[in-house]
A tleap script that builds the chain and sets N, CA, C and O, in Angstrom:
source leaprc.protein.ff14SB
mol = sequence {
  NMET LYS SER GLU GLU GLN LEU TYR HIE LEU
  ALA LYS GLU ILE ASP ALA ARG VAL ALA ALA
  VAL GLU GLN ALA ALA ARG THR GLY GLU ALA
  LEU PRO LEU VAL LEU ASP ILE GLY ALA GLY
  LEU GLY THR VAL THR VAL ASP GLY LEU GLY
  SER LEU VAL SER VAL ASP LEU THR ARG ASP
  ALA VAL ALA GLY GLN THR GLY ALA SER LEU
  ALA GLY HIE VAL LEU ARG ALA ILE ALA ARG
  ALA GLU SER ALA ALA ALA THR ARG ARG LYS
  ALA MET ILE ASP ASP ALA ALA ARG GLU VAL
  CARG
}
set mol.1.N position { 0.790 -0.700 -0.270 }
set mol.1.CA position { -0.005 0.007 -0.204 }
set mol.1.C position { 0.272 1.175 -0.060 }
set mol.1.O position { -0.351 2.193 -0.364 }
set mol.2.N position { 2.454 0.824 1.023 }
set mol.2.CA position { 2.658 2.566 0.917 }
set mol.2.C position { 3.809 2.555 -0.718 }
set mol.2.O position { 4.309 3.644 -0.999 }
set mol.3.N position { 4.044 1.689 -1.388 }
set mol.3.CA position { 3.734 1.903 -2.434 }
set mol.3.C position { 3.256 2.652 -4.111 }
set mol.3.O position { 3.785 3.115 -5.121 }
set mol.4.N position { 1.822 2.351 -3.491 }
set mol.4.CA position { 0.983 2.660 -4.298 }
set mol.4.C position { 0.803 3.962 -3.942 }
set mol.4.O position { 0.750 4.718 -4.912 }
set mol.5.N position { 0.683 4.520 -2.779 }
set mol.5.CA position { 0.619 6.010 -2.191 }
set mol.5.C position { 1.672 7.096 -2.643 }
set mol.5.O position { 1.320 8.265 -2.802 }
set mol.6.N position { 3.480 6.523 -2.925 }
set mol.6.CA position { 3.735 6.597 -3.253 }
set mol.6.C position { 4.007 7.807 -4.686 }
set mol.6.O position { 4.425 8.936 -4.942 }
set mol.7.N position { 3.467 6.679 -5.247 }
set mol.7.CA position { 3.280 6.568 -6.637 }
set mol.7.C position { 1.773 7.947 -7.269 }
set mol.7.O position { 1.540 8.763 -8.162 }
set mol.8.N position { 1.398 7.575 -6.482 }
set mol.8.CA position { 0.154 8.365 -5.988 }
set mol.8.C position { 0.266 9.257 -6.467 }
set mol.8.O position { -0.104 9.629 -7.581 }
set mol.9.N position { 1.128 10.038 -5.212 }
set mol.9.CA position { 2.155 11.182 -4.575 }
set mol.9.C position { 2.880 12.097 -4.986 }
set mol.9.O position { 3.090 13.280 -4.718 }
set mol.10.N position { 3.670 10.372 -6.586 }
set mol.10.CA position { 4.337 10.990 -7.256 }
set mol.10.C position { 4.331 11.548 -9.031 }
set mol.10.O position { 5.223 11.948 -9.779 }
set mol.11.N position { 2.735 11.309 -9.208 }
set mol.11.CA position { 2.101 11.019 -10.941 }
set mol.11.C position { 1.498 12.650 -10.008 }
set mol.11.O position { 1.943 13.537 -10.735 }
set mol.12.N position { 0.915 13.193 -9.086 }
set mol.12.CA position { 0.254 14.719 -8.377 }
set mol.12.C position { 1.387 15.603 -8.576 }
set mol.12.O position { 1.366 16.819 -8.762 }
set mol.13.N position { 2.566 14.666 -8.497 }
set mol.13.CA position { 3.236 16.379 -8.390 }
set mol.13.C position { 3.693 16.785 -9.908 }
set mol.13.O position { 3.642 17.961 -10.267 }
set mol.14.N position { 4.255 15.486 -10.992 }
set mol.14.CA position { 4.055 15.428 -12.174 }
set mol.14.C position { 2.779 16.156 -12.445 }
set mol.14.O position { 2.572 17.366 -12.543 }
set mol.15.N position { 2.212 15.438 -12.515 }
set mol.15.CA position { 1.045 16.544 -13.209 }
set mol.15.C position { 1.070 18.550 -12.847 }
set mol.15.O position { 0.977 19.533 -13.581 }
set mol.16.N position { 1.290 18.308 -10.975 }
set mol.16.CA position { 1.634 19.686 -11.074 }
set mol.16.C position { 2.296 20.260 -11.804 }
set mol.16.O position { 1.932 21.341 -12.266 }
set mol.17.N position { 3.578 19.637 -12.145 }
set mol.17.CA position { 4.704 20.838 -12.690 }
set mol.17.C position { 4.410 21.201 -14.873 }
set mol.17.O position { 4.814 22.123 -15.580 }
set mol.18.N position { 3.419 19.750 -15.256 }
set mol.18.CA position { 3.608 19.715 -16.244 }
set mol.18.C position { 2.930 20.859 -16.090 }
set mol.18.O position { 3.598 21.881 -16.249 }
set mol.19.N position { 1.569 21.008 -15.773 }
set mol.19.CA position { 1.004 22.306 -15.979 }
set mol.19.C position { 1.613 23.227 -15.511 }
set mol.19.O position { 1.627 24.201 -16.263 }
set mol.20.N position { 2.268 23.390 -14.349 }
set mol.20.CA position { 3.142 24.948 -14.261 }
set mol.20.C position { 3.570 25.253 -15.488 }
set mol.20.O position { 3.289 26.315 -16.044 }
set mol.21.N position { 4.307 24.308 -16.014 }
set mol.21.CA position { 5.032 24.698 -17.340 }
set mol.21.C position { 4.561 24.823 -17.930 }
set mol.21.O position { 4.983 25.586 -18.799 }
set mol.22.N position { 3.174 24.212 -18.105 }
set mol.22.CA position { 3.008 24.243 -19.297 }
set mol.22.C position { 1.750 26.485 -19.191 }
set mol.22.O position { 1.614 27.184 -20.196 }
set mol.23.N position { 1.325 26.784 -18.132 }
set mol.23.CA position { 0.728 27.498 -17.940 }
set mol.23.C position { 2.266 28.955 -18.578 }
set mol.23.O position { 2.254 29.976 -19.266 }
set mol.24.N position { 3.051 28.365 -18.007 }
set mol.24.CA position { 4.224 29.670 -17.671 }
set mol.24.C position { 4.267 29.450 -19.409 }
set mol.24.O position { 4.294 30.544 -19.973 }
set mol.25.N position { 4.273 28.795 -19.940 }
set mol.25.CA position { 4.421 28.338 -21.647 }
set mol.25.C position { 3.298 28.978 -22.318 }
set mol.25.O position { 3.159 29.100 -23.535 }
set mol.26.N position { 2.721 29.269 -21.645 }
set mol.26.CA position { 1.547 29.877 -22.307 }
set mol.26.C position { 1.650 31.373 -22.463 }
set mol.26.O position { 1.767 32.090 -23.456 }
set mol.27.N position { 1.552 31.671 -20.897 }
set mol.27.CA position { 2.051 33.009 -19.899 }
set mol.27.C position { 3.242 33.801 -21.017 }
set mol.27.O position { 2.957 34.805 -21.671 }
set mol.28.N position { 4.749 33.027 -21.063 }
set mol.28.CA position { 5.991 33.513 -22.025 }
set mol.28.C position { 5.493 33.661 -23.551 }
set mol.28.O position { 6.045 34.549 -24.201 }
set mol.29.N position { 4.526 32.899 -24.177 }
set mol.29.CA position { 3.845 33.229 -25.690 }
set mol.29.C position { 2.628 34.129 -25.917 }
set mol.29.O position { 2.102 34.008 -27.023 }
set mol.30.N position { 1.749 35.555 -24.546 }
set mol.30.CA position { 1.390 36.246 -24.566 }
set mol.30.C position { 1.694 37.268 -24.269 }
set mol.30.O position { 0.947 38.158 -24.678 }
set mol.31.N position { 3.123 37.772 -23.278 }
set mol.31.CA position { 3.725 38.119 -23.388 }
set mol.31.C position { 4.666 38.860 -23.900 }
set mol.31.O position { 5.859 38.561 -23.955 }
set mol.32.N position { 3.965 40.228 -24.439 }
set mol.32.CA position { 4.572 41.035 -25.936 }
set mol.32.C position { 5.768 41.797 -25.281 }
set mol.32.O position { 5.649 42.393 -24.211 }
set mol.33.N position { 6.985 41.732 -26.033 }
set mol.33.CA position { 7.972 43.195 -25.337 }
set mol.33.C position { 8.957 43.990 -26.010 }
set mol.33.O position { 9.792 43.753 -26.883 }
set mol.34.N position { 8.496 45.367 -25.113 }
set mol.34.CA position { 8.480 46.347 -25.854 }
set mol.34.C position { 10.782 46.217 -25.646 }
set mol.34.O position { 11.361 45.619 -24.739 }
set mol.35.N position { 11.364 46.882 -26.650 }
set mol.35.CA position { 12.752 47.100 -26.594 }
set mol.35.C position { 13.442 47.942 -27.438 }
set mol.35.O position { 13.601 47.698 -28.634 }
set mol.36.N position { 13.982 49.205 -26.711 }
set mol.36.CA position { 14.142 50.615 -27.180 }
set mol.36.C position { 14.802 49.851 -28.456 }
set mol.36.O position { 15.247 48.704 -28.426 }
set mol.37.N position { 14.769 50.903 -29.820 }
set mol.37.CA position { 16.241 50.893 -30.921 }
set mol.37.C position { 17.070 51.292 -30.657 }
set mol.37.O position { 17.998 50.749 -31.257 }
set mol.38.N position { 17.510 52.353 -29.750 }
set mol.38.CA position { 18.266 52.516 -29.374 }
set mol.38.C position { 18.489 54.351 -30.209 }
set mol.38.O position { 17.693 54.829 -31.017 }
set mol.39.N position { 20.059 55.200 -29.578 }
set mol.39.CA position { 20.260 56.525 -30.929 }
set mol.39.C position { 18.979 57.543 -30.502 }
set mol.39.O position { 19.017 58.711 -30.889 }
set mol.40.N position { 18.009 57.129 -29.808 }
set mol.40.CA position { 16.693 57.768 -29.466 }
set mol.40.C position { 16.018 57.293 -30.837 }
set mol.40.O position { 15.644 58.394 -31.242 }
set mol.41.N position { 15.718 56.614 -31.569 }
set mol.41.CA position { 14.571 56.486 -32.528 }
set mol.41.C position { 13.217 56.344 -32.543 }
set mol.41.O position { 12.302 57.006 -33.033 }
set mol.42.N position { 13.332 54.540 -31.390 }
set mol.42.CA position { 11.906 54.700 -30.421 }
set mol.42.C position { 12.175 53.116 -30.226 }
set mol.42.O position { 13.123 52.646 -29.599 }
set mol.43.N position { 10.938 52.222 -31.028 }
set mol.43.CA position { 10.748 51.083 -30.496 }
set mol.43.C position { 11.146 50.062 -31.277 }
set mol.43.O position { 12.176 50.491 -31.797 }
set mol.44.N position { 10.959 48.980 -31.672 }
set mol.44.CA position { 10.421 47.119 -32.124 }
set mol.44.C position { 9.611 46.619 -30.596 }
set mol.44.O position { 10.105 47.070 -29.563 }
set mol.45.N position { 8.768 45.985 -30.515 }
set mol.45.CA position { 7.705 45.409 -29.890 }
set mol.45.C position { 7.421 43.878 -30.900 }
set mol.45.O position { 6.901 43.681 -31.998 }
set mol.46.N position { 8.051 43.014 -29.888 }
set mol.46.CA position { 7.783 41.333 -30.519 }
set mol.46.C position { 6.665 40.884 -29.457 }
set mol.46.O position { 6.258 41.518 -28.483 }
set mol.47.N position { 6.202 39.345 -30.012 }
set mol.47.CA position { 5.147 38.942 -28.979 }
set mol.47.C position { 5.764 38.063 -28.369 }
set mol.47.O position { 6.900 37.905 -28.815 }
set mol.48.N position { 5.463 37.334 -27.423 }
set mol.48.CA position { 6.144 36.161 -26.331 }
set mol.48.C position { 6.595 35.483 -27.342 }
set mol.48.O position { 5.834 34.562 -27.050 }
set mol.49.N position { 6.960 35.213 -27.969 }
set mol.49.CA position { 7.861 33.913 -28.955 }
set mol.49.C position { 9.151 34.716 -29.704 }
set mol.49.O position { 10.225 34.125 -29.589 }
set mol.50.N position { 9.174 35.812 -30.351 }
set mol.50.CA position { 10.230 36.267 -30.373 }
set mol.50.C position { 9.385 36.909 -31.971 }
set mol.50.O position { 10.312 37.422 -32.597 }
set mol.51.N position { 8.237 37.047 -32.705 }
set mol.51.CA position { 7.534 37.687 -33.470 }
set mol.51.C position { 7.519 39.026 -33.771 }
set mol.51.O position { 7.063 39.823 -32.951 }
set mol.52.N position { 8.020 39.444 -34.997 }
set mol.52.CA position { 8.089 41.072 -34.768 }
set mol.52.C position { 6.135 41.326 -34.632 }
set mol.52.O position { 5.267 40.828 -35.349 }
set mol.53.N position { 6.001 42.119 -33.637 }
set mol.53.CA position { 4.303 42.979 -34.170 }
set mol.53.C position { 4.497 43.905 -34.701 }
set mol.53.O position { 3.809 44.180 -35.685 }
set mol.54.N position { 5.951 45.124 -34.076 }
set mol.54.CA position { 5.567 46.854 -34.724 }
set mol.54.C position { 6.657 47.267 -34.621 }
set mol.54.O position { 7.368 46.636 -33.839 }
set mol.55.N position { 7.172 48.252 -35.198 }
set mol.55.CA position { 8.456 49.007 -34.536 }
set mol.55.C position { 8.183 50.806 -34.611 }
set mol.55.O position { 8.220 51.686 -35.471 }
set mol.56.N position { 7.998 50.730 -33.661 }
set mol.56.CA position { 7.342 52.289 -34.617 }
set mol.56.C position { 8.922 53.982 -33.799 }
set mol.56.O position { 9.478 54.171 -32.717 }
set mol.57.N position { 8.925 54.545 -34.888 }
set mol.57.CA position { 10.080 55.342 -34.876 }
set mol.57.C position { 9.657 56.563 -34.414 }
set mol.57.O position { 8.447 56.763 -34.515 }
set mol.58.N position { 10.219 57.292 -34.013 }
set mol.58.CA position { 10.843 58.053 -33.489 }
set mol.58.C position { 10.705 59.609 -34.691 }
set mol.58.O position { 11.864 60.003 -34.825 }
set mol.59.N position { 9.522 60.736 -35.719 }
set mol.59.CA position { 10.403 60.621 -36.599 }
set mol.59.C position { 11.368 61.650 -36.838 }
set mol.59.O position { 12.074 61.664 -37.846 }
set mol.60.N position { 11.448 63.229 -35.184 }
set mol.60.CA position { 12.673 63.386 -35.322 }
set mol.60.C position { 13.865 63.193 -35.556 }
set mol.60.O position { 14.748 63.758 -36.201 }
set mol.61.N position { 13.744 62.100 -34.792 }
set mol.61.CA position { 14.735 61.201 -35.198 }
set mol.61.C position { 15.390 60.711 -35.613 }
set mol.61.O position { 16.585 60.734 -35.317 }
set mol.62.N position { 14.494 59.586 -37.111 }
set mol.62.CA position { 15.359 59.295 -38.285 }
set mol.62.C position { 15.119 60.810 -39.187 }
set mol.62.O position { 15.260 60.404 -40.340 }
set mol.63.N position { 14.972 61.594 -39.240 }
set mol.63.CA position { 15.429 62.816 -40.147 }
set mol.63.C position { 16.579 62.241 -40.037 }
set mol.63.O position { 16.881 61.347 -40.827 }
set mol.64.N position { 17.431 62.639 -39.046 }
set mol.64.CA position { 18.927 62.765 -38.566 }
set mol.64.C position { 19.987 61.554 -39.541 }
set mol.64.O position { 21.209 61.513 -39.677 }
set mol.65.N position { 18.758 60.564 -40.157 }
set mol.65.CA position { 19.277 58.786 -40.501 }
set mol.65.C position { 19.210 58.929 -41.900 }
set mol.65.O position { 18.376 59.506 -42.598 }
set mol.66.N position { 20.684 58.028 -42.319 }
set mol.66.CA position { 20.604 57.799 -43.566 }
set mol.66.C position { 19.739 56.265 -43.529 }
set mol.66.O position { 19.723 55.582 -42.504 }
set mol.67.N position { 18.922 55.783 -45.007 }
set mol.67.CA position { 18.881 55.027 -44.466 }
set mol.67.C position { 19.419 53.525 -44.044 }
set mol.67.O position { 18.719 52.743 -43.401 }
set mol.68.N position { 20.737 53.231 -44.486 }
set mol.68.CA position { 21.120 52.369 -44.094 }
set mol.68.C position { 21.151 52.590 -42.774 }
set mol.68.O position { 20.849 51.750 -41.927 }
set mol.69.N position { 21.500 53.675 -42.565 }
set mol.69.CA position { 22.125 53.389 -40.558 }
set mol.69.C position { 21.213 52.658 -39.733 }
set mol.69.O position { 21.246 51.795 -38.856 }
set mol.70.N position { 19.615 53.995 -40.952 }
set mol.70.CA position { 17.553 52.669 -39.776 }
set mol.70.C position { 17.990 51.668 -39.979 }
set mol.70.O position { 18.397 50.835 -39.170 }
set mol.71.N position { 17.943 51.614 -41.587 }
set mol.71.CA position { 18.088 49.973 -41.265 }
set mol.71.C position { 18.925 49.614 -40.516 }
set mol.71.O position { 19.367 50.762 -40.545 }
set mol.72.N position { 19.930 48.864 -39.517 }
set mol.72.CA position { 20.997 48.815 -39.871 }
set mol.72.C position { 20.382 48.529 -37.819 }
set mol.72.O position { 20.702 47.595 -37.085 }
set mol.73.N position { 19.531 49.654 -37.514 }
set mol.73.CA position { 20.067 49.922 -35.965 }
set mol.73.C position { 18.358 49.514 -35.764 }
set mol.73.O position { 17.877 49.616 -34.635 }
set mol.74.N position { 17.543 49.078 -36.859 }
set mol.74.CA position { 15.918 48.340 -36.603 }
set mol.74.C position { 16.562 47.147 -36.518 }
set mol.74.O position { 16.376 46.414 -35.546 }
set mol.75.N position { 17.557 46.751 -37.721 }
set mol.75.CA position { 17.290 44.708 -37.335 }
set mol.75.C position { 18.159 44.902 -36.676 }
set mol.75.O position { 19.001 44.597 -37.521 }
set mol.76.N position { 18.799 45.194 -35.740 }
set mol.76.CA position { 19.845 45.227 -34.478 }
set mol.76.C position { 19.259 45.148 -33.568 }
set mol.76.O position { 19.643 44.462 -32.621 }
set mol.77.N position { 18.249 45.758 -33.562 }
set mol.77.CA position { 17.069 45.964 -32.959 }
set mol.77.C position { 16.038 44.872 -32.607 }
set mol.77.O position { 15.913 44.473 -31.450 }
set mol.78.N position { 15.390 44.456 -33.509 }
set mol.78.CA position { 14.360 43.123 -34.174 }
set mol.78.C position { 15.106 41.716 -33.304 }
set mol.78.O position { 14.406 40.959 -32.631 }
set mol.79.N position { 16.456 41.550 -33.435 }
set mol.79.CA position { 17.166 40.916 -33.336 }
set mol.79.C position { 17.266 40.275 -31.871 }
set mol.79.O position { 17.009 39.152 -31.437 }
set mol.80.N position { 17.845 41.702 -31.168 }
set mol.80.CA position { 17.894 41.655 -29.758 }
set mol.80.C position { 16.641 41.188 -29.428 }
set mol.80.O position { 16.716 39.974 -29.619 }
set mol.81.N position { 15.733 41.406 -29.112 }
set mol.81.CA position { 14.071 41.485 -28.878 }
set mol.81.C position { 13.812 39.893 -29.163 }
set mol.81.O position { 13.714 39.344 -28.065 }
set mol.82.N position { 13.695 39.135 -30.019 }
set mol.82.CA position { 13.968 38.203 -30.894 }
set mol.82.C position { 14.546 37.788 -29.522 }
set mol.82.O position { 13.801 37.769 -28.542 }
set mol.83.N position { 15.259 37.606 -29.468 }
set mol.83.CA position { 17.131 36.936 -28.218 }
set mol.83.C position { 16.273 36.856 -27.337 }
set mol.83.O position { 15.688 35.778 -27.224 }
set mol.84.N position { 15.831 38.290 -26.180 }
set mol.84.CA position { 15.377 38.353 -25.333 }
set mol.84.C position { 13.964 37.863 -24.671 }
set mol.84.O position { 13.623 37.451 -23.562 }
set mol.85.N position { 13.117 38.196 -26.312 }
set mol.85.CA position { 11.734 36.847 -26.002 }
set mol.85.C position { 11.878 35.532 -25.588 }
set mol.85.O position { 11.381 34.737 -24.789 }
set mol.86.N position { 12.574 35.589 -26.265 }
set mol.86.CA position { 13.041 33.745 -25.955 }
set mol.86.C position { 13.761 33.012 -25.058 }
set mol.86.O position { 13.989 31.803 -25.032 }
set mol.87.N position { 14.141 34.028 -24.216 }
set mol.87.CA position { 15.134 33.520 -22.941 }
set mol.87.C position { 14.360 34.149 -21.968 }
set mol.87.O position { 14.277 33.422 -20.978 }
set mol.88.N position { 13.444 35.757 -21.776 }
set mol.88.CA position { 12.780 35.452 -20.933 }
set mol.88.C position { 11.285 34.287 -20.318 }
set mol.88.O position { 10.662 34.208 -19.259 }
set mol.89.N position { 11.192 33.138 -22.407 }
set mol.89.CA position { 10.350 33.063 -22.359 }
set mol.89.C position { 10.954 30.898 -21.671 }
set mol.89.O position { 10.243 29.982 -21.259 }
set mol.90.N position { 12.181 30.963 -21.847 }
set mol.90.CA position { 12.872 30.138 -21.279 }
set mol.90.C position { 12.709 29.992 -19.752 }
set mol.90.O position { 12.505 28.981 -19.079 }
set mol.91.N position { 12.867 31.374 -19.368 }
set mol.91.CA position { 13.430 31.541 -17.795 }
set mol.91.C position { 12.237 31.257 -16.931 }
set mol.91.O position { 12.355 31.146 -15.711 }
set mol.92.N position { 11.014 31.129 -17.595 }
set mol.92.CA position { 9.723 31.840 -17.168 }
set mol.92.C position { 9.258 30.123 -16.688 }
set mol.92.O position { 8.868 29.793 -15.568 }
set mol.93.N position { 9.471 29.050 -18.101 }
set mol.93.CA position { 9.727 28.310 -18.328 }
set mol.93.C position { 10.820 27.019 -17.211 }
set mol.93.O position { 10.328 25.916 -17.450 }
set mol.94.N position { 11.464 26.925 -16.656 }
set mol.94.CA position { 12.443 26.913 -16.403 }
set mol.94.C position { 12.350 27.145 -14.932 }
set mol.94.O position { 12.727 26.350 -14.070 }
set mol.95.N position { 11.657 28.647 -14.677 }
set mol.95.CA position { 10.918 29.017 -13.031 }
set mol.95.C position { 10.444 28.234 -12.217 }
set mol.95.O position { 10.782 27.827 -11.105 }
set mol.96.N position { 9.049 27.949 -13.359 }
set mol.96.CA position { 7.986 27.029 -13.429 }
set mol.96.C position { 8.594 26.096 -13.232 }
set mol.96.O position { 8.300 25.485 -12.205 }
set mol.97.N position { 9.151 25.821 -13.664 }
set mol.97.CA position { 9.659 23.459 -13.134 }
set mol.97.C position { 10.269 23.839 -11.733 }
set mol.97.O position { 9.568 23.674 -10.735 }
set mol.98.N position { 10.978 24.117 -11.668 }
set mol.98.CA position { 11.397 24.786 -10.596 }
set mol.98.C position { 11.187 25.113 -9.462 }
set mol.98.O position { 12.115 25.079 -8.654 }
set mol.99.N position { 9.840 25.545 -9.061 }
set mol.99.CA position { 9.028 26.309 -8.190 }
set mol.99.C position { 8.241 25.258 -8.034 }
set mol.99.O position { 7.952 25.374 -6.843 }
set mol.100.N position { 7.367 23.744 -8.639 }
set mol.100.CA position { 6.357 23.469 -8.278 }
set mol.100.C position { 7.444 21.798 -7.459 }
set mol.100.O position { 8.120 20.909 -7.976 }
set mol.101.N position { 7.040 22.156 -5.961 }
set mol.101.CA position { 7.765 20.681 -5.399 }
set mol.101.C position { 6.822 19.716 -4.678 }
set mol.101.O position { 7.248 18.645 -4.245 }
savepdb mol mol.pdb
quit
């Protein structure tokens, strides 16, 4: 009887961990991330999976940029935002997996 009880509690713990990780993944996917482009140019926004949602530029700052310079700033900001979203989502999942005990 004792081993059945242990298995039952282990199964409950596994179920709780799986549920917590799934919830963290859903939250991470739904949470947008806004990142500064730099040089006062504006922001980029990605969703929780790192997909580009928007690029918001500051009109006055853009006027002082060449096309190539502006493109470089924006592309680097998008790449940073994609990476940051993935890192944040993984951290949320890892934290959820550790918290359930």
